[in-house]
C-alpha positions as CSV (number, residue, x, y, z in Angstrom):
1,M,-14.0,49.7,-1.7
2,E,-17.6,49.4,-1.8
3,P,-18.0,48.0,-5.4
4,L,-15.4,46.0,-5.3
5,G,-16.6,44.2,-2.1
6,T,-20.3,43.7,-3.9
7,T,-18.2,42.4,-7.2
8,T,-16.6,40.3,-4.9
9,L,-19.8,38.9,-3.3
10,L,-21.6,38.4,-6.4
11,L,-18.6,36.6,-8.1
12,L,-18.5,34.1,-4.7
13,I,-22.0,33.7,-5.0
14,C,-21.8,32.8,-8.4
15,V,-19.0,30.3,-8.0
16,S,-21.1,28.6,-5.1
17,C,-24.2,28.4,-7.6
18,L,-22.2,27.0,-10.4
19,F,-20.8,24.2,-7.7
20,F,-24.0,23.1,-6.3
21,F,-25.3,23.2,-9.6
22,S,-22.7,20.9,-10.6
23,A,-23.0,18.6,-7.9
24,W,-26.5,18.2,-8.6
25,R,-26.1,17.3,-12.1
26,K,-23.7,14.5,-11.2
27,R,-26.2,13.5,-8.2
28,S,-29.1,13.7,-10.5
29,G,-28.1,13.5,-14.1
30,R,-26.6,10.4,-15.8
31,G,-26.7,8.6,-12.8
32,K,-27.9,7.8,-9.1
33,L,-25.1,8.2,-7.1
34,P,-25.8,6.6,-3.4
35,P,-26.9,8.9,-0.5
36,G,-24.1,10.8,1.2
37,P,-23.7,14.1,3.3
38,L,-24.2,17.3,1.8
39,A,-21.3,18.8,0.1
40,F,-20.7,22.1,0.0
41,P,-19.0,24.2,-2.7
42,I,-15.4,24.1,-3.8
43,I,-14.5,22.4,-0.7
44,G,-16.8,19.1,-1.0
45,N,-17.0,17.1,2.4
46,V,-13.6,18.5,3.8
47,L,-15.2,19.8,6.9
48,Q,-17.0,15.9,7.5
49,V,-14.1,14.0,6.9
50,N,-11.7,14.5,10.0
51,L,-8.4,14.3,7.7
52,R,-6.9,13.2,10.7
53,N,-9.2,10.1,11.6
54,R,-10.9,9.2,8.4
55,S,-11.3,5.7,9.2
56,Q,-13.8,7.2,12.0
57,S,-15.6,9.6,9.8
58,L,-16.3,7.0,7.1
59,H,-17.2,4.7,9.6
60,K,-19.8,7.2,11.3
61,L,-20.8,8.2,7.6
62,S,-21.4,4.3,6.9
63,V,-23.4,4.0,10.1
64,K,-26.0,7.1,9.3
65,Y,-26.0,6.3,4.8
66,G,-25.4,2.7,4.9
67,P,-22.6,0.5,3.1
68,V,-22.1,2.2,0.1
69,F,-22.3,6.3,0.3
70,T,-20.9,9.1,-1.7
71,I,-18.3,11.7,-0.2
72,Y,-17.1,14.8,-2.5
73,V,-13.2,15.7,-2.6
74,G,-13.9,18.9,-4.0
75,S,-16.6,18.9,-6.5
76,E,-15.7,15.1,-7.2
77,P,-17.8,12.6,-5.9
78,I,-16.5,9.2,-4.7
79,V,-18.4,6.2,-3.9
80,V,-17.3,4.3,-0.9
81,L,-17.9,1.0,-0.2
82,S,-17.8,-0.6,3.4
83,G,-18.0,-4.0,4.4
84,Y,-17.9,-7.2,3.1
85,A,-20.6,-7.7,1.4
86,A,-20.2,-4.3,-0.7
87,V,-16.6,-4.7,-1.3
88,K,-17.4,-8.4,-2.7
89,E,-20.4,-7.5,-5.0
90,A,-18.1,-4.8,-6.6
91,L,-14.8,-5.9,-6.6
92,I,-15.4,-9.3,-7.6
93,D,-18.9,-9.9,-8.8
94,Q,-18.5,-6.8,-10.9
95,G,-15.1,-6.8,-11.1
96,Q,-14.8,-6.1,-14.5
97,E,-17.1,-2.7,-14.4
98,F,-15.2,-1.6,-10.9
99,S,-11.1,-2.5,-12.6
100,G,-10.7,1.4,-13.6
101,R,-8.3,3.0,-11.5
102,G,-9.3,6.2,-10.0
103,T,-6.7,9.1,-9.3
104,L,-6.4,11.7,-7.0
105,P,-4.5,15.1,-7.8
106,L,-1.8,14.2,-6.0
107,F,-1.0,10.8,-7.7
108,E,-2.0,12.0,-10.4
109,K,0.6,14.8,-10.4
110,I,3.3,11.9,-9.6
111,S,2.2,9.3,-11.8
112,K,0.4,11.3,-15.0
113,G,-1.3,7.8,-15.5
114,R,1.3,5.8,-15.9
115,G,3.1,2.7,-14.6
116,I,0.9,-0.6,-13.6
117,I,-0.5,1.3,-10.3
118,F,-2.1,4.7,-11.7
119,S,-2.8,3.6,-15.0
120,N,-6.4,2.6,-16.9
121,G,-7.8,0.7,-19.9
122,E,-5.3,-1.2,-22.6
123,Q,-2.4,0.3,-21.2
124,W,-2.9,-0.8,-17.7
125,K,-4.0,-4.6,-19.2
126,Q,-0.7,-4.7,-21.0
127,L,1.6,-3.2,-18.3
128,R,0.1,-5.6,-15.7
129,R,0.2,-8.9,-17.8
130,F,3.6,-8.2,-18.5
131,A,4.6,-7.0,-15.1
132,L,3.1,-10.5,-13.6
133,T,4.5,-12.6,-16.4
134,N,8.0,-11.5,-15.9
135,L,7.9,-11.1,-12.0
136,R,7.0,-15.0,-12.3
137,N,9.8,-15.3,-14.6
138,F,12.2,-13.7,-12.3
139,G,11.3,-16.1,-9.4
140,M,7.9,-14.8,-7.6
141,G,6.2,-17.7,-6.4
142,K,9.2,-19.8,-7.0
143,K,12.0,-21.6,-5.6
144,S,14.7,-19.0,-6.9
145,I,13.0,-16.1,-5.4
146,E,12.8,-18.0,-1.6
147,L,16.6,-18.6,-2.1
148,R,17.0,-14.7,-2.6
149,I,14.6,-14.1,0.9
150,Q,16.5,-16.4,2.9
151,E,20.1,-15.1,1.9
152,E,18.7,-11.7,2.6
153,A,17.5,-12.9,5.7
154,R,21.1,-14.2,6.6
155,F,22.4,-10.5,5.9
156,L,19.9,-9.1,8.1
157,V,20.0,-11.2,10.8
158,E,24.2,-10.9,10.8
159,R,23.5,-7.0,11.1
160,L,20.9,-7.3,14.0
161,R,23.8,-9.4,15.7
162,N,25.8,-6.6,15.2
163,T,24.1,-4.2,17.3
164,Q,25.4,-6.5,20.1
165,G,22.4,-6.3,22.1
166,Q,22.2,-2.3,22.1
167,P,19.2,0.1,21.2
168,F,18.3,0.4,17.8
169,D,15.7,1.6,15.5
170,P,14.6,-1.0,13.2
171,A,13.1,1.0,10.4
172,I,16.4,1.4,8.4
173,L,17.6,-2.4,8.8
174,L,14.0,-3.7,7.7
175,S,13.7,-1.3,4.8
176,H,17.3,-2.1,3.4
177,A,16.4,-6.0,3.5
178,I,13.4,-5.6,2.0
179,A,14.4,-3.1,-0.5
180,N,16.9,-5.7,-1.7
181,I,15.0,-8.6,-2.5
182,I,12.6,-6.7,-5.1
183,C,15.6,-4.2,-6.5
184,S,17.3,-8.2,-7.1
185,V,14.0,-8.6,-9.5
186,V,13.6,-5.5,-11.0
187,F,17.1,-3.9,-11.0
188,G,19.1,-7.4,-11.0
189,D,21.4,-7.0,-8.0
190,R,21.1,-6.3,-4.4
191,F,22.9,-3.3,-2.9
192,D,25.7,-3.3,-0.5
193,Y,23.9,-1.8,3.2
194,E,26.3,1.0,2.7
195,D,25.9,1.8,-1.0
196,K,25.0,5.9,-0.7
197,K,22.7,5.6,-3.7
198,F,21.0,2.7,-2.2
199,L,20.5,4.6,1.2
200,T,19.6,7.9,-0.6
201,L,16.4,5.6,-2.2
202,I,15.5,4.4,0.8
203,H,15.5,8.1,2.4
204,L,13.3,9.1,0.1
205,V,10.5,6.6,0.3
206,M,10.8,7.2,4.1
207,E,10.3,10.8,3.9
208,T,7.8,10.6,1.4
209,N,5.9,8.3,4.0
210,K,6.0,10.7,6.8
211,L,5.2,13.7,4.3
212,F,1.7,11.9,3.6
213,G,0.8,12.9,7.4
214,F,1.0,16.6,6.4
215,I,-2.5,18.2,6.0
216,L,-1.3,20.4,3.5
217,V,-0.4,17.1,1.8
218,Q,-3.6,15.6,1.8
219,L,-5.9,18.9,1.1
220,Y,-3.3,19.2,-2.1
221,N,-6.6,16.4,-3.5
222,F,-9.0,19.0,-2.6
223,F,-7.6,22.3,-3.7
224,P,-4.6,21.3,-6.4
225,T,-4.4,24.2,-8.2
226,L,-4.3,26.5,-5.3
227,L,-1.5,24.6,-3.1
228,D,0.5,24.6,-6.2
229,Y,1.3,28.2,-5.5
230,I,1.6,27.7,-2.0
231,P,5.2,26.2,-0.5
232,G,4.5,23.4,1.9
233,P,5.6,19.9,2.3
234,H,3.5,18.7,-1.0
235,H,6.4,20.0,-3.1
236,R,8.7,17.8,-1.2
237,V,6.2,14.6,-2.2
238,F,6.6,15.6,-6.2
239,K,10.6,16.5,-5.8
240,N,11.2,13.0,-3.9
241,A,9.0,11.4,-6.6
242,E,10.9,13.0,-9.1
243,E,14.5,11.7,-7.6
244,L,13.0,8.2,-7.6
245,K,12.4,8.5,-11.2
246,I,15.5,9.7,-12.2
247,F,17.5,6.9,-10.3
248,V,15.7,4.6,-12.3
249,L,16.6,6.0,-15.5
250,E,20.1,6.0,-14.6
251,R,19.7,2.1,-13.8
252,V,17.9,1.9,-17.2
253,K,20.8,3.7,-18.8
254,M,23.2,1.1,-17.3
255,H,21.1,-1.8,-18.5
256,K,21.1,-0.2,-22.2
257,E,24.6,-0.4,-22.3
258,S,25.0,-3.7,-21.1
259,L,22.1,-5.6,-22.5
260,D,21.8,-9.1,-23.9
261,P,18.4,-9.5,-25.8
262,S,18.9,-13.3,-25.6
263,C,19.7,-13.3,-21.8
264,P,17.4,-10.8,-19.7
265,R,18.5,-10.3,-16.1
266,D,16.1,-8.4,-14.5
267,F,12.7,-6.8,-15.0
268,I,14.0,-3.5,-16.8
269,D,16.1,-5.6,-19.4
270,A,12.5,-8.0,-20.2
271,F,11.1,-4.3,-20.7
272,L,13.7,-3.0,-22.8
273,I,13.6,-6.1,-25.0
274,K,9.8,-4.9,-25.0
275,M,10.1,-2.0,-26.5
276,E,12.7,-2.8,-28.9
277,E,10.4,-5.7,-30.1
278,E,7.4,-2.9,-30.5
279,R,9.5,0.0,-31.9
280,Q,7.4,0.1,-35.0
281,N,4.3,0.5,-32.8
282,D,3.4,3.9,-32.6
283,Q,0.3,3.0,-30.3
284,S,3.0,0.8,-27.9
285,E,2.7,1.3,-24.1
286,F,6.1,0.0,-24.0
287,T,7.9,3.2,-23.7
288,T,10.7,4.3,-21.6
289,E,7.9,6.5,-19.6
290,N,5.9,3.5,-18.8
291,L,9.1,1.5,-17.8
292,A,10.6,4.5,-15.2
293,R,6.7,4.3,-13.7
294,S,6.3,0.8,-13.6
295,T,9.6,0.2,-12.1
296,V,9.2,2.7,-9.5
297,D,5.6,1.0,-8.5
298,L,7.2,-2.2,-8.1
299,F,9.9,-0.7,-6.0
300,L,7.5,0.8,-3.7
301,A,4.9,-1.8,-3.3
302,G,7.8,-4.3,-2.9
303,T,9.4,-2.0,-0.5
304,D,7.4,0.1,1.8
305,T,4.2,-2.3,2.8
306,T,6.6,-5.1,3.8
307,S,9.2,-3.5,5.8
308,T,6.1,-1.4,7.8
309,T,4.5,-4.6,8.6
310,L,7.2,-6.1,9.8
311,R,8.3,-3.0,12.1
312,Y,4.7,-2.8,13.3
313,G,4.5,-6.6,14.0
314,F,7.7,-6.3,16.0
315,L,6.6,-4.0,18.0
316,I,3.1,-6.0,18.5
317,L,5.3,-8.7,19.8
318,L,7.4,-6.4,22.5
319,K,3.7,-5.6,23.5
320,Y,2.9,-9.4,24.1
321,P,6.0,-11.2,24.8
322,H,4.1,-14.2,25.6
323,I,2.8,-14.6,21.6
324,E,6.7,-14.0,20.6
325,E,7.4,-17.3,23.2
326,K,4.8,-19.3,21.5
327,I,6.6,-18.7,18.1
328,H,9.9,-19.3,19.8
329,E,8.3,-23.0,20.7
330,E,7.1,-23.3,17.1
331,I,10.3,-22.4,15.6
332,D,12.5,-24.8,17.7
333,R,10.0,-27.6,17.1
334,V,9.6,-27.4,13.6
335,I,12.7,-25.6,12.3
336,G,15.5,-26.1,14.6
337,R,18.4,-23.7,15.3
338,D,20.4,-25.0,12.2
339,R,18.9,-24.5,9.1
340,S,17.2,-21.4,7.4
341,P,13.4,-21.5,8.0
342,C,11.5,-22.2,4.4
343,M,8.2,-21.6,2.8
344,A,7.4,-25.4,3.2
345,D,7.5,-24.8,7.0
346,R,4.4,-22.5,7.1
347,S,1.9,-25.1,6.9
348,Q,3.3,-27.1,10.1
349,M,3.6,-23.6,12.3
350,P,-0.2,-22.7,12.4
351,F,0.2,-20.5,15.4
352,T,3.1,-18.5,13.4
353,D,0.8,-18.4,10.5
354,A,-1.8,-17.1,12.4
355,V,0.1,-14.4,14.1
356,L,1.4,-13.1,10.8
357,H,-2.2,-12.8,9.6
358,E,-3.8,-11.3,12.7
359,M,-0.7,-8.8,12.6
360,Q,-1.7,-8.0,8.8
361,R,-5.3,-7.7,9.4
362,F,-4.6,-5.8,13.2
363,I,-2.1,-3.1,11.6
364,N,-5.0,-2.2,8.8
365,L,-1.9,-0.8,6.9
366,V,-4.0,0.6,3.5
367,P,-7.1,1.4,5.1
368,F,-8.5,3.1,2.2
369,G,-7.1,0.9,-0.3
370,V,-6.1,2.5,-3.7
371,P,-9.5,4.3,-5.1
372,H,-10.6,2.5,-7.9
373,A,-13.5,4.0,-10.7
374,V,-16.2,2.2,-12.6
375,T,-14.9,1.7,-16.2
376,K,-18.7,2.2,-17.4
377,D,-22.4,3.2,-16.6
378,V,-22.8,0.6,-13.8
379,H,-26.0,-0.4,-12.1
380,F,-24.7,-1.4,-8.3
381,R,-27.9,-2.1,-5.9
382,Q,-30.5,0.4,-6.4
383,Y,-27.9,3.2,-7.9
384,L,-26.6,3.9,-11.3
385,I,-23.1,4.8,-11.0
386,P,-22.0,7.0,-14.2
387,E,-18.7,6.1,-16.1
388,G,-15.6,7.1,-14.7
389,T,-16.9,7.9,-11.0
390,K,-14.1,7.2,-8.2
391,V,-14.8,4.4,-5.8
392,F,-12.9,3.8,-2.5
393,P,-13.1,0.3,-0.8
394,F,-13.1,1.0,2.9
395,L,-10.7,-2.3,4.0
396,E,-10.4,-1.7,7.4
397,S,-14.5,-1.9,7.2
398,V,-13.8,-5.6,6.0
399,L,-10.3,-6.4,8.5
400,Y,-12.4,-5.2,11.4
401,D,-16.1,-7.0,11.0
402,S,-16.8,-7.4,14.6
403,K,-18.7,-10.6,13.3
404,E,-15.9,-12.2,11.8
405,F,-13.0,-11.1,13.8
406,P,-14.8,-10.6,17.5
407,N,-13.4,-7.5,19.4
408,P,-11.2,-6.7,16.1
409,E,-9.7,-3.7,18.1
410,Q,-7.6,-6.4,19.9
411,F,-4.7,-8.1,19.0
412,H,-5.7,-12.1,18.6
413,P,-4.2,-14.7,17.2
414,G,-7.1,-16.7,17.5
415,H,-8.8,-15.0,14.8
416,F,-7.2,-17.1,12.8
417,L,-7.3,-20.3,14.4
418,D,-9.7,-22.7,14.8
419,E,-10.9,-24.6,17.7
420,N,-8.3,-27.4,17.2
421,G,-5.3,-24.7,17.1
422,A,-5.4,-25.4,13.2
423,F,-4.9,-22.5,11.1
424,K,-8.0,-21.0,9.7
425,K,-8.5,-19.1,6.6
426,S,-10.8,-16.2,6.2
427,D,-12.6,-14.4,3.0
428,F,-12.5,-11.3,5.3
429,F,-8.7,-11.3,4.8
430,I,-8.0,-8.5,2.2
431,P,-5.0,-6.6,3.4
432,F,-4.0,-6.4,-0.3
433,S,-7.4,-5.8,-1.7
434,T,-9.3,-8.1,-3.8
435,G,-10.5,-8.6,-7.3
436,R,-8.6,-7.3,-10.7
437,R,-6.8,-4.7,-9.0
438,I,-5.2,-7.0,-5.9
439,C,-1.7,-6.0,-5.0
440,V,0.3,-7.7,-8.0
441,G,3.1,-8.7,-5.3
442,E,0.7,-10.2,-2.6
443,G,2.8,-13.7,-3.3
444,L,6.3,-12.0,-2.3
445,A,5.0,-9.9,0.4
446,R,3.8,-13.0,2.2
447,M,6.8,-15.3,1.7
448,E,9.0,-12.1,3.1
449,L,6.9,-11.9,5.9
450,F,7.2,-15.3,6.9
451,L,10.8,-15.8,6.0
452,V,12.1,-12.7,7.6
453,L,10.1,-12.9,10.8
454,T,11.0,-16.4,11.4
455,A,14.8,-16.2,10.9
456,I,14.6,-13.3,12.9
457,L,13.0,-14.8,16.0
458,Q,15.1,-18.2,15.2
459,N,18.1,-16.3,16.5
460,F,16.7,-13.8,18.7
461,T,14.6,-12.5,21.6
462,L,13.1,-9.0,21.4
463,K,13.6,-6.6,24.1
464,P,11.6,-3.7,24.6
465,L,13.0,-0.6,26.1
466,M,10.0,0.1,28.8
467,D,7.5,-1.8,30.3
468,P,5.3,-4.0,27.9
469,K,2.0,-2.8,28.9
470,D,3.3,0.8,28.5
471,I,4.0,0.1,24.8
472,D,2.1,2.5,22.2
473,L,0.4,0.6,19.5
474,T,-1.7,3.7,18.2
475,T,-0.4,4.8,14.5
476,L,0.6,7.5,12.6
477,R,-2.2,8.1,10.3
478,S,-0.8,9.5,6.9
479,F,-3.1,10.0,3.6
480,V,-1.6,6.6,2.4
481,L,-0.8,4.2,5.4
482,F,-1.2,3.8,9.0
483,L,2.5,3.6,10.6
484,P,3.7,2.6,13.3
485,K,5.3,5.2,15.9
486,P,9.1,5.4,15.7
487,Y,10.6,3.1,18.5
488,Q,14.1,1.1,19.5
489,L,14.1,-2.0,20.6
490,C,17.1,-4.5,21.6
491,V,17.8,-8.0,20.0
492,L,19.1,-10.6,22.1
493,P,20.8,-14.0,21.2
494,R,18.8,-16.9,22.1
């Protein structure tokens, strides 16, 4: 046993030296990376970054090392941007150089660099341009999508009415309604709320969100090769991603059988037509794989964040009923009870608009954004960041800036109101990120949040199941999203 132990020890020392040498080369070779905590071999900075509260860890590191610092995920460096000035300077002022998509092993295994969110280079440019064009063609930002949202809001109000004042968990109902809006754009039609395939689809999304909160899922980004061989919830994440893809491919097959090239019905039809147009182009980015991944990207982006924001938003209103009452008053004064809310009402409802903005700011749903990467060697401040280096815009540091938003830990609609009660914009409001990689569905999400929230509050008063002061607004912090804890409420007809 003695020789084996010595050999193992020597191997460990050699491996450690290699990792230290690799880290040193990355810090002092092609570039001059920003400062940061010492990274350990193999595990990088996993010990310095609390996976259960990464926000607090990154805030402490920014205080110590400044607004631009480096951490390591395994042996890979990640440059973190903290504060409005650093985020703006990178993502807007040097937007082209910071427009790459940095991926982590978990997302790389799921997306394989395909689709809209995790692609790069020419592939990303073509797919994003195509998606934006066709989302507009199918109504995003237009009256037609507003009518679809209003229709879905009416279905949702009816389902809420059927609860007859009894307690229920709003998560599923909100997910169904918001998912149906993006389904009408990408799949061409909404689903019945009891449709089994639709229910399975929603279950996959909600389950995956919960799985992102498991430590083993988060550790996959540090030890992907090892964890591929270890049982755990990360395998369920990959299985769910594959099932979502299979669902989309089934819809693609149905679309092919009924496709009319002269009259595209939705995003899938438009993509299939584009695929046929480029059939002779061997370098075309319009492939079945990119169609499947792009459709999943749009569905997830169009379902998850908006429904979660509404769910968390209603919990906030349960805790602060005086804020809900002021929204009721504004709805009654501007909209009344006899017609559906419309987007034209928003400019006449500054308090409701401020509440919606404060909800998104306070909720801080995607606190770390989605990782970027530099597209070439970049001079940034006094550093030289090598091409391909991952960059994390720490969005929470902007949304919780104490100078722009006094007492940012408190929910206060006044953050977005001036002294006269008029709505006040803020450049620090970047829940959808900013720059070239800003969320494709920002416009749709903003419409959904306003129309759905006002439709519900036009018809109902929210009733908590406990004393409002006992309502807990702390979140379940997953790898991607900050999620509200499960709760129930009642809705009482007004």
